[in-house]
C-alpha positions, 0 to 999 in steps of 0.5 A, a space after each residue: 109975333 115977329 115980322 116973319 112968324 105966322 100963327 096958323 089956327 090948327 084943328 084936331 080931327 075931332 073938332 074939325 067937323 064942328 068948325 066946318 058945319 057951325 062956323 059963320 063961313 062953312 063954304 071956306 072949309 075943305 070937305 074933309 079933315 085930311 084934305 084940310 090938313 094936306 092943304 095946311 101943311 102945303 101952305 106951311 112948307 111954302 111959307 117956310 120956303 120963303 123964310 117964315 116961321 109958322 106956329 101951329 096954334 091949337 084952337 077948340 071950337 068952344 074957345 073960339 066961340 067964347 072969344 068971338 062972343 066976347 069980341 063981338 065977331 062972327 066965327 069966320 076965317 078973319 076972327 080965327 086968324 086974329 084969335 090964333 095970333 092973339 093966342 100965340 102972343 099970349 103964350 109966347 109973350 112976343 108982340 105983333 
C-alpha cells in the first residue's frame, strides 16, 4: 500500500456476530453491526479528510480463522488489520 492508503477490514452484517462473539478480543466489538458500521464510516471520513485513501477489505470469519491458524496468530484486531493489509496488497499488487 502507498503511504496514505489504509486497508480497513470490512464485515457483512451476517458475519459480524461471528467476529463479535468468536474472536480473541470480543471486548473491542461494538454492540451491534449498525453501531460498528456507523463508527467505521466515521473513521473513514476522518482519514479521507486528512488526505488518506481507505480501501474497504471484505473479510469473512472463515478466511481470517484460516489465515490466523496458518500464521500462528490469535484472531484479534492486530491480526485482522494485518490480514486486511495483506489481502489488499495481494489483490492490487501494491506494496506496503
